[in-house]
N, C-alpha and C positions, 0 to 999 in steps of 0.2 A: 258745652263740653270743653274741658281744658286741652291745652296743647299735647300734654303727655297722654291723655286719654285718646286723642285723635290718632296718635302714633300707635297706641295699643290696638285700636280698632282696625287700623290698616294692616298691622302685622297679623292679627288674628284672622282677618279676611283672607290674606295671602296664604297663611298656613292651612286654613280650611279648604281653599281652592286646590292646593297642591296635594292634600292628603285626605280628601273627602271620603273615598272608599274605605281606607283604613280606619278613619275616625268613626264611621258608621258601624263597622264591624266591632271595634273596641267598645263603643257605647252599648251595642247590643249585648255583648258578653258581660259588660259591667253591671247591667240591670239585674243579673242573677245573683250578685254578691253585694255585700255591704261596701259602699264606697267611702262612707264617712259617718261618724257618730256625732251628731250635733250636741248631744248631752255631755260629751267628753271635751268639747272645745268651747269653753265658756270664757276664754281670755283673748282670743284673736278676733279683732274687729271685723275683718273681711269674712271670716268663717261665720261669725254670729249673724252678720247681715245676710250672707248667702243662705244660711239656714232659714232665716225668716222669710226671705223671698221664696225659697224652695217650698216650704211647708204652707205658706199663706197663698201662693199664686202659681204653684207648679202646674204646667199644662195650659196656662193662659198666655195671652199675647205679651210681648215685651213691654207694651204700654201699660198694661195692668200690673205687671211685675214692677215696673218703674214707680207706679203709684204706691205700692207697698213699701218699696225702698225709700221713696221720698218722705212718706209719713214717718218712717223709722228715723231717718236722718234729721227731720224737723224736730222730733222729740229729743234728739241728742243736743240740739242747741236751745231747747226750751228749759227755763229754770225749774220747772215742776217735775222734770224727769231726771233719771240718773245721768251722770256725766260721761259714761262710757257706752259704746254701742252694745256691748254684751249686757251691760246693766239695763239698758232700755229694752232689749229683746227678752231678757229673762226676768224682767220685773213681773212679780206675780199678777196673774189675771189680766195681762195686757194683750197677749197674743194667744189665741185659742190652742194652738199646737203645743205650747209649752206646758199646758195644764190638762191635756186631754187623756193622760194615762197610756197613750199609745207610744210605740217606739219612735225615737227621734233619729233613726238611722236613715241614711240616704241610699236609695237603690237605683234611681233613674239617672243614668249617666248624662244623657242629653240635657235634661232639666237642671241637673247639678252644674254642668258646664255653663249654661246660660246664667244661672243664679250667681255663680262665682265671678263670671265676667262682669255682670252688672254691679255686683257688690264691690269688686275691685276698682271699677271705674269711679263709682260714687265716693268711695273712701279716699282714693288718691286725689280726686278733685277737691274734696273737703280738706285734706291735709295740705294741699297746695294753695289754699286760701280762697277757693271758689265758694261763693255763697250757695246755700241750699236752694236750688231752683230747678228748672226743667232740664235734667240731664238727658232725658228722652222726653219728647213731648207728652206730658201727662194729661193735657187737656186744660181748657179754660177754667179758671176758678179754683185751681188746686193749691194756690198760694195759701200758706198758713194752715193747711189741713193737718190736724193732729190725730184724728180718729176716723175709723171706717168700720164697716161690717158688711157681710154678705147681704145681698138684697133679699135673701130667703129668710132673714132674721128680722123680727120687729125689735126695735130698741128704744129704751128710754132716752137715749141721746137726743132724739128729735125734739123733745120738750125742753131740753137744757141748752143745747148748742145750735148754732146756725147750720142748717142742712144744705149741702151742695151736692148736686148730681150732674157732673159734666157728662153729657151724652157722647158716645155710648159708653156706659160704665157698668161693670159687673158688681160694683160696690157702692154703698151709700156712704158718702164722705161728710165729715163735719169739721167745722172750725169753731173756735170759741167766739161767742157773741160779745160784742163790745157794748157795755152798758154805761151810759154817761148820766151822771146826776148833776143837775145844775142848781 
């Protein structure tokens, strides 16, 4: 985690400690109304990444959310994906929530705050020159992971790509196999 991110974490921790009761009441009230419409925010990097974290891993641990964010950030630096975070997130058929026909509106204030915080941290570290790596400990073997899916789903990826499952993991993760011809 970069220096600026550490300051951000410290400030957020202090604010939460001082205003815990008010934050809980505000988050509870926020759940009943739309906080954000991801479909209308397709140009802001932090919002796009936060939307992806929110819809792909809402309600999961910070570690699982960081895995989703790490895969998204790795795609940003991969030559086979779009050059913007919003392009990566909204690329057709890449993330299930963007093509499921359901509303892309955010209702859960607590989950949205966590997603925004993680997205902001990762985007700022990336802009400051940090390489895409473990911003939050995502587990052994997550380097170079570009794909994942829920363990509930069988995927053809297993026959094409190298399967990795860092325990404990709620997703099956894949990286590209390196094939060498001599």
